C-alpha positions as CSV (number, residue, x, y, z in Angstrom):
1,X,28.3,-31.8,80.3
2,X,29.4,-28.4,79.0
3,X,33.1,-27.9,78.2
4,X,35.2,-25.5,80.3
5,X,34.9,-22.8,77.6
6,X,32.4,-22.5,74.7
7,X,33.3,-24.7,71.7
8,X,34.1,-24.5,68.9
9,X,36.5,-21.6,68.8
10,X,37.5,-19.7,65.7
11,X,40.0,-21.5,63.4
12,X,42.7,-18.9,63.7
13,X,42.6,-19.0,67.5
14,X,42.4,-22.8,67.4
15,X,45.5,-23.1,65.2
16,X,47.4,-20.7,67.5
17,X,46.5,-22.5,70.7
18,X,47.3,-26.0,69.2
19,X,50.7,-24.8,68.1
20,X,51.5,-23.4,71.5
21,X,50.2,-26.5,73.2
22,X,52.3,-28.8,71.0
23,X,55.4,-26.8,71.6
24,X,54.8,-26.8,75.4
25,X,54.3,-30.6,75.4
26,X,57.5,-31.2,73.4
27,X,59.6,-28.8,75.5
28,X,58.3,-30.2,78.8
29,X,58.6,-33.9,78.1
30,X,54.9,-34.7,77.7
31,X,56.0,-37.2,75.1
32,X,56.1,-40.8,74.0
33,X,57.9,-42.9,71.5
34,X,55.8,-44.0,68.5
35,X,55.0,-47.6,68.1
36,X,54.6,-47.5,64.3
37,X,57.8,-45.5,63.7
38,X,60.0,-46.5,66.7
39,X,63.2,-44.5,67.0
40,X,65.3,-44.7,70.2
41,X,66.4,-41.1,69.6
42,X,63.0,-39.5,68.7
43,X,60.0,-38.5,70.8
44,X,56.5,-37.2,69.7
45,X,54.2,-35.4,72.1
46,X,51.7,-37.7,73.8
47,X,48.1,-37.4,72.5
48,X,46.2,-34.8,74.6
49,X,43.0,-32.8,74.6
50,X,43.4,-29.1,74.2
51,X,41.3,-28.0,77.3
52,X,40.9,-29.6,80.7
53,X,37.7,-31.6,81.1
54,X,35.0,-30.7,83.6
55,X,34.6,-33.0,86.6
56,X,32.2,-32.5,89.5
57,X,34.1,-30.9,92.4
58,X,32.4,-32.9,95.2
59,X,33.0,-36.3,93.4
60,X,36.6,-35.4,92.8
61,X,37.1,-34.5,96.5
62,X,35.4,-37.8,97.4
63,X,37.8,-39.8,95.3
64,X,40.8,-38.0,96.7
65,X,39.7,-38.5,100.3
66,X,39.0,-42.1,99.7
67,X,42.4,-43.1,98.3
68,X,44.1,-43.7,101.7
69,X,41.1,-45.8,102.7
70,X,41.5,-47.9,99.5
71,X,45.3,-48.1,100.1
72,X,44.6,-49.6,103.5
73,X,41.9,-51.9,102.2
74,X,44.2,-53.4,99.5
75,X,47.2,-53.6,101.8
76,X,45.1,-55.7,104.2
77,X,43.6,-57.8,101.4
78,X,47.1,-58.6,100.1
79,X,48.1,-59.9,103.5
80,X,45.1,-62.2,104.0
81,X,46.3,-65.5,102.5
82,X,43.0,-67.3,103.1
83,X,41.0,-64.6,101.4
84,X,43.2,-64.6,98.4
85,X,43.2,-68.4,98.2
86,X,39.5,-68.7,98.4
87,X,38.8,-65.8,96.0
88,X,41.3,-67.0,93.3
89,X,40.7,-70.7,93.8
90,X,38.8,-71.2,90.5
91,X,40.7,-68.5,88.6
92,X,44.2,-70.0,89.1
93,X,43.1,-73.3,87.7
94,X,42.0,-71.9,84.3
95,X,43.9,-68.7,83.9
96,X,47.5,-69.7,83.4
97,X,49.1,-66.3,84.0
98,X,47.3,-65.8,87.3
99,X,48.1,-69.4,88.2
100,X,51.8,-68.8,87.7
101,X,51.7,-65.7,89.9
102,X,49.9,-67.8,92.5
103,X,52.5,-70.5,92.4
104,X,55.2,-68.0,93.1
105,X,53.2,-66.7,96.1
106,X,52.6,-70.2,97.4
107,X,56.4,-70.9,97.0
108,X,57.3,-67.9,99.0
109,X,54.7,-68.7,101.7
110,X,55.9,-72.3,101.8
111,X,59.4,-71.1,102.5
112,X,58.2,-69.4,105.6
113,X,57.1,-66.1,104.0
114,X,58.9,-63.3,102.3
115,X,62.6,-62.6,103.2
116,X,61.7,-58.9,103.0
117,X,58.5,-58.2,104.9
118,X,58.3,-54.5,104.0
119,X,56.7,-53.7,100.6
120,X,55.6,-50.6,98.8
121,X,52.6,-50.2,96.6
122,X,52.2,-47.3,94.1
123,X,48.4,-47.6,93.5
124,X,45.9,-46.0,91.3
125,X,42.1,-46.2,91.6
126,X,40.2,-45.5,88.4
127,X,36.7,-44.1,88.2
128,X,34.0,-43.0,85.8
129,X,31.4,-40.4,86.9
130,X,28.2,-42.3,86.4
131,X,25.0,-40.7,84.9
132,X,22.9,-43.5,86.4
133,X,24.0,-43.1,90.1
134,X,25.0,-39.4,89.9
135,X,28.4,-40.1,91.4
136,X,31.7,-41.8,90.8
137,X,32.0,-45.6,90.3
138,X,35.2,-47.5,90.5
139,X,36.4,-49.1,87.2
140,X,39.4,-50.9,88.7
141,X,42.2,-50.7,91.2
142,X,45.7,-50.9,89.8
143,X,48.5,-52.4,92.0
144,X,51.2,-52.8,89.4
145,X,52.8,-50.4,86.8
146,X,50.3,-47.6,87.4
147,X,51.3,-45.3,84.6
148,X,50.9,-41.6,83.4
149,X,51.4,-40.1,86.9
150,X,54.4,-38.1,85.6
151,X,53.3,-36.8,82.2
152,X,49.8,-35.9,83.5
153,X,51.5,-33.9,86.4
154,X,53.2,-31.9,83.7
155,X,50.0,-31.7,81.5
156,X,48.2,-29.7,84.2
157,X,50.7,-26.9,83.7
158,X,50.1,-27.1,79.9
159,X,46.4,-26.8,80.4
160,X,46.8,-23.8,82.7
161,X,49.0,-22.2,80.0
162,X,46.5,-22.9,77.2
163,X,43.5,-21.7,79.2
164,X,45.3,-18.5,80.1
165,X,46.3,-18.0,76.4
166,X,42.7,-18.5,75.4
167,X,41.8,-15.5,77.6
168,X,40.2,-17.4,80.5
169,X,42.5,-16.9,83.4
170,X,39.5,-16.9,85.7
171,X,39.3,-20.6,85.3
172,X,42.8,-21.4,86.6
173,X,41.7,-21.6,90.2
174,X,39.5,-24.6,89.3
175,X,42.3,-26.7,87.7
176,X,43.9,-28.5,90.6
177,X,47.6,-28.9,90.8
178,X,48.9,-32.5,90.5
179,X,51.7,-33.8,92.7
180,X,51.7,-37.4,91.4
181,X,55.3,-37.3,90.1
182,X,56.7,-36.0,93.4
183,X,54.6,-38.2,95.5
184,X,55.2,-41.5,93.6
185,X,58.9,-40.8,93.4
186,X,58.9,-39.9,97.1
187,X,57.3,-43.3,97.9
188,X,60.2,-45.1,96.2
189,X,62.8,-42.9,98.0
190,X,61.1,-43.6,101.3
191,X,61.2,-47.4,100.6
192,X,64.9,-47.1,99.7
193,X,65.7,-45.3,102.9
194,X,63.9,-48.1,104.9
195,X,66.2,-50.6,103.1
196,X,68.9,-48.6,104.7
197,X,71.9,-49.5,102.6
198,X,73.4,-46.3,101.1
199,X,75.1,-48.0,98.2
200,X,72.0,-49.9,97.1
201,X,70.1,-48.9,93.9
202,X,66.5,-48.6,92.9
203,X,65.9,-51.0,90.0
204,X,63.3,-50.1,87.4
205,X,62.1,-53.3,85.9
206,X,61.2,-52.3,82.3
207,X,60.0,-53.7,79.0
208,X,62.4,-54.8,76.3
209,X,61.1,-51.7,74.3
210,X,59.7,-48.8,76.2
211,X,57.3,-46.4,74.5
212,X,56.0,-44.5,77.5
213,X,59.6,-43.6,78.3
214,X,59.1,-40.0,79.6
215,X,56.6,-41.2,82.3
216,X,59.3,-43.6,83.6
217,X,62.4,-41.4,83.1
218,X,60.9,-38.4,84.9
219,X,60.3,-40.6,87.9
220,X,64.0,-41.5,87.7
221,X,65.0,-37.8,87.5
222,X,62.7,-36.9,90.4
223,X,64.2,-39.6,92.6
224,X,67.6,-38.2,91.9
225,X,66.4,-34.7,92.7
226,X,64.8,-35.8,96.0
227,X,67.7,-38.0,97.0
228,X,71.0,-37.3,95.1
229,X,72.8,-40.2,96.7
230,X,70.6,-43.0,95.2
231,X,71.2,-44.5,91.8
232,X,68.4,-45.8,89.5
233,X,69.2,-48.7,87.2
234,X,67.0,-50.0,84.4
235,X,66.8,-53.7,83.6
236,X,64.5,-56.1,81.8
237,X,63.2,-59.4,83.2
238,X,65.4,-61.2,80.8
239,X,68.5,-59.3,81.9
240,X,67.5,-60.1,85.5
241,X,67.2,-63.8,84.6
242,X,70.6,-63.9,82.9
243,X,72.6,-61.8,85.3
244,X,71.0,-61.4,88.7
245,X,71.9,-63.4,91.8
246,X,71.1,-63.7,95.5
247,X,73.9,-63.5,98.1
248,X,73.8,-65.6,101.3
249,X,71.8,-62.9,103.1
250,X,69.3,-63.0,100.1
251,X,70.3,-59.5,98.9
252,X,69.7,-59.1,95.2
253,X,72.6,-58.2,93.0
254,X,72.9,-57.4,89.3
255,X,76.0,-56.1,87.4
256,X,77.7,-55.2,90.6
257,X,74.8,-53.3,92.1
258,X,72.9,-54.3,95.2
259,X,69.2,-53.7,94.7
260,X,67.3,-52.0,97.5
261,X,64.0,-51.5,95.8
262,X,62.4,-53.1,92.7
263,X,59.9,-50.9,90.9
264,X,58.0,-53.0,88.3
265,X,57.0,-51.2,85.2
266,X,56.5,-54.5,83.5
267,X,55.7,-58.0,84.5
268,X,51.9,-57.6,84.4
269,X,51.2,-59.4,81.1
270,X,51.9,-62.9,79.9
271,X,53.8,-61.5,76.9
272,X,56.4,-60.1,79.3
273,X,57.4,-63.7,80.3
274,X,58.4,-65.2,76.9
275,X,60.4,-68.1,78.5
276,X,60.7,-69.9,81.8
277,X,63.8,-67.8,82.5
278,X,61.6,-64.7,83.1
279,X,59.4,-66.6,85.5
280,X,62.5,-67.8,87.3
281,X,63.6,-64.2,87.6
282,X,60.3,-63.1,89.1
283,X,60.7,-65.9,91.7
284,X,64.3,-64.9,92.4
285,X,63.2,-61.3,92.9
286,X,60.4,-62.3,95.3
287,X,62.8,-64.4,97.3
288,X,65.2,-61.5,97.7
289,X,65.8,-59.0,100.4
290,X,64.9,-56.1,98.1
291,X,61.7,-54.2,98.8
292,X,59.2,-55.0,96.0
293,X,56.9,-52.5,94.3
294,X,54.6,-54.4,94.1
295,X,55.2,-57.6,96.0
296,X,53.6,-60.8,94.5
297,X,50.7,-60.6,97.0
298,X,50.0,-56.9,96.1
299,X,50.0,-58.0,92.4
300,X,47.4,-60.7,93.1
301,X,45.3,-58.4,95.2
302,X,44.9,-56.2,92.1
303,X,43.2,-58.9,90.0
304,X,39.6,-58.4,88.8
305,X,38.4,-61.4,90.7
306,X,39.5,-59.8,94.0
307,X,37.7,-56.6,93.0
308,X,34.5,-58.6,92.3
309,X,34.7,-60.5,95.6
310,X,35.2,-57.3,97.6
311,X,31.9,-56.0,96.1
312,X,30.0,-58.8,97.8
313,X,28.0,-57.9,100.9
314,X,30.1,-58.3,104.1
315,X,33.5,-58.6,102.4
316,X,34.8,-55.0,102.9
317,X,33.8,-55.3,106.5
318,X,36.4,-58.0,107.1
319,X,39.2,-55.5,106.4
320,X,37.9,-52.0,107.5
321,X,36.8,-51.2,111.0
322,X,34.9,-47.9,110.7
323,X,31.4,-47.8,109.4
324,X,31.9,-44.5,107.5
325,X,34.9,-46.0,105.7
326,X,33.0,-49.2,104.8
327,X,30.0,-47.2,103.5
328,X,32.2,-44.8,101.5
329,X,34.0,-47.8,99.8
330,X,30.8,-49.7,99.1
331,X,29.3,-46.5,97.6
332,X,31.8,-46.5,94.7
333,X,31.3,-50.1,93.8
334,X,29.3,-50.8,90.7
335,X,27.7,-54.2,90.0
336,X,30.4,-56.9,89.8
337,X,29.4,-60.5,89.2
338,X,31.0,-63.9,89.2
339,X,30.8,-66.2,86.1
340,X,31.9,-69.3,88.0
341,X,30.0,-72.6,87.3
342,X,27.5,-72.2,90.2
343,X,24.1,-70.8,90.7
344,X,25.3,-67.2,91.0
345,X,27.6,-67.5,88.0
346,X,24.9,-69.1,85.8
347,X,22.5,-66.2,86.8
348,X,25.2,-63.7,85.7
349,X,25.8,-65.6,82.5
350,X,22.1,-65.6,81.6
351,X,21.8,-61.8,82.3
352,X,24.8,-61.1,80.1
353,X,23.4,-63.2,77.2
354,X,20.0,-61.5,77.5
355,X,21.3,-57.9,77.8
356,X,25.0,-57.8,76.7
357,X,25.0,-54.0,76.3
358,X,24.5,-53.6,80.0
359,X,27.9,-55.2,80.9
360,X,31.6,-55.3,80.4
361,X,33.4,-58.7,80.4
362,X,36.8,-58.6,82.1
363,X,39.7,-61.0,82.3
364,X,42.5,-61.0,84.9
365,X,44.7,-58.8,82.9
366,X,46.4,-55.4,83.1
367,X,47.5,-53.1,80.4
368,X,44.3,-52.3,78.5
369,X,42.7,-53.8,75.4
370,X,41.6,-57.0,77.1
371,X,37.9,-56.4,77.9
372,X,34.9,-57.6,75.9
373,X,31.9,-55.2,75.3
374,X,28.3,-55.1,74.1
375,X,27.2,-57.4,71.4
376,X,30.6,-59.1,71.4
377,X,29.9,-60.5,74.8
378,X,27.2,-62.9,73.7
379,X,29.2,-65.0,71.2
380,X,32.2,-64.9,73.4
381,X,30.4,-66.3,76.4
382,X,28.5,-68.8,74.4
383,X,31.8,-70.1,73.2
384,X,33.0,-70.8,76.7
385,X,29.6,-71.6,78.3
386,X,30.6,-75.1,79.5
387,X,34.3,-74.5,79.7
388,X,36.2,-73.9,83.0
389,X,37.6,-70.8,81.2
390,X,34.5,-69.0,82.3
391,X,36.0,-68.9,85.8
392,X,38.7,-66.6,84.5
393,X,36.3,-63.7,83.8
394,X,34.1,-61.4,85.8
395,X,31.1,-59.4,84.6
396,X,30.7,-55.7,85.5
397,X,27.8,-53.3,85.0
398,X,28.7,-50.9,82.2
399,X,29.1,-47.4,83.6
400,X,27.5,-44.5,81.5
401,X,29.7,-41.4,82.0
402,X,28.7,-38.0,80.8
403,X,29.7,-36.9,77.3
404,X,31.4,-33.5,76.6
405,X,33.3,-32.0,73.7
406,X,37.0,-31.2,73.3
407,X,39.7,-30.9,70.7
408,X,41.8,-34.0,70.5
409,X,45.4,-33.3,69.5
410,X,47.6,-36.1,68.1
411,X,50.9,-36.1,66.3
412,X,50.7,-35.7,62.5
413,X,47.0,-34.9,62.6
414,X,44.7,-31.9,62.6
415,X,43.1,-31.1,65.9
416,X,39.5,-32.5,65.9
417,X,36.5,-31.4,67.9
418,X,35.0,-34.7,69.2
419,X,32.6,-36.1,71.7
420,X,34.5,-37.6,74.6
421,X,34.2,-39.3,78.0
422,X,36.8,-39.2,80.8
423,X,38.2,-41.6,83.3
424,X,39.7,-40.2,86.6
425,X,42.6,-42.0,88.2
426,X,43.7,-41.2,91.8
427,X,47.3,-42.1,92.8
428,X,48.4,-43.1,96.2
429,X,51.2,-45.1,97.9
430,X,51.4,-47.4,100.9
431,X,54.4,-48.8,102.7
432,X,54.1,-51.5,105.3
433,X,54.2,-55.2,106.2
434,X,51.7,-57.8,107.4
435,X,51.5,-56.2,110.8
436,X,51.4,-52.5,110.2
437,X,51.2,-49.6,107.7
438,X,54.2,-47.3,107.9
439,X,53.1,-44.7,105.4
440,X,49.7,-44.2,103.6
441,X,49.3,-41.2,101.2
442,X,47.2,-39.9,98.4
443,X,49.6,-38.1,96.0
444,X,47.9,-37.0,92.8
445,X,45.6,-37.7,89.9
446,X,45.3,-38.2,86.2
447,X,42.5,-38.0,83.6
448,X,42.3,-40.1,80.4
449,X,39.8,-39.1,77.8
450,X,38.6,-41.1,74.9
451,X,36.1,-40.9,72.0
452,X,32.7,-41.4,73.4
453,X,31.6,-44.0,70.9
454,X,34.6,-46.4,71.4
455,X,35.0,-49.1,74.0
456,X,38.8,-49.2,74.6
457,X,40.6,-45.9,74.8
458,X,44.3,-46.5,74.6
459,X,46.4,-43.4,74.4
460,X,48.9,-45.0,72.1
461,X,46.3,-46.8,70.1
462,X,44.8,-43.5,68.7
463,X,41.4,-43.5,70.5
464,X,42.3,-41.8,73.8
465,X,44.3,-38.8,75.0
466,X,45.8,-37.4,78.2
467,X,43.8,-34.8,80.1
468,X,43.5,-32.7,83.3
469,X,40.6,-32.0,85.6
470,X,38.6,-28.8,85.6
471,X,36.4,-28.7,88.7
472,X,32.8,-27.6,88.4
473,X,30.1,-27.0,91.0
474,X,27.4,-29.5,90.0
475,X,25.1,-31.6,92.1
476,X,25.7,-34.5,89.7
477,X,28.0,-35.5,86.9
478,X,25.2,-35.2,84.2
479,X,22.9,-32.6,82.9
480,X,19.3,-32.9,84.0
């Protein structure tokens, strides 16, 4: 796919635009802390590409329109105990982390269900535009700690500025605005108002060390802007374990603050539960009256095994009532296969061994860097062929997105013209309980772009960068 403007550009113009873009990023908080040179008081601009990346207009609109349908689907999935139990039955026996989450869910259900029935989900559905199917295909659906909504909201304005400085103002109309920051913060404010205790706080549950701090803090600032009377407090799971308590009415308190809403920006990876205390804190939180974002059942609904189960014929139909909705959801699914020890799982295993380049092997993990690709799949699977550990993985068809070119800009490095592929994320939020949906919205988007020849594309790892959408009129996502 052709870039939004002809590349390469003259070196003098490139240097000028890169300097302007870096300054814009630094002065507008499009920043992160560096892992290799961590300094609490220092920020570097987050890696980004210089120009917005083309994306087919019709496919983008499809993804936007579909978000509220997916929000509804995952809300209903999260409240179907039997479906979750049957789907995760094998996984929870061999994947310790998912098993621990399930045990918390079972404990809550065994106590008569959650004390607080209302929950809020800040969701993100991720897609590649696929050259094989000529349309978008879902990579995953994130139900916990969906990041980069804030900094990519600001990056859109950087890209509009750079494109105009490059002399292409005629392109600005095709760079869509991004309201993810306002929308996601608005979802938390709405949940806080439903809790209806004016002196309660919104708790951001954060890592011991936060690198993606701007993405979190701008949410905090936006909450304060939208609702000046609410306070945001930041605590780790360990701090929650050491100092939080429940009152008789099950309200959650820490350091003198009643917590109305818990927004989890950590808790999605085993490393974030270093001792039993952190697991006890998660259970304490789930038992509390605070509105959770996400609740334990939302968290479980976001596992890869649930995604794979929903792709089976007849499963989406259990949760959505309109034929058009069902067909639109099924249209974005790529091939997803079980690796359980049964006939279907053995068939998937044999296919992956025979043609590993066709697939991606996925565990039940969030946070990136966990998948197995290509030739690495065969020895990995052979090592667990007869082990129950196989049940902890799913197999997904590898999506082949279109390749374009862009300049990747990273701290301390010269801008490089590279071949890249891009992954679109659509943000939405849903608030409701087991009987109803109170609010269901699509609120914004993000684009992450990585080198076309690499498998994982972590922004902090050096292989990926933040990006914005440039809409093009194309019948497909790939050149013919």
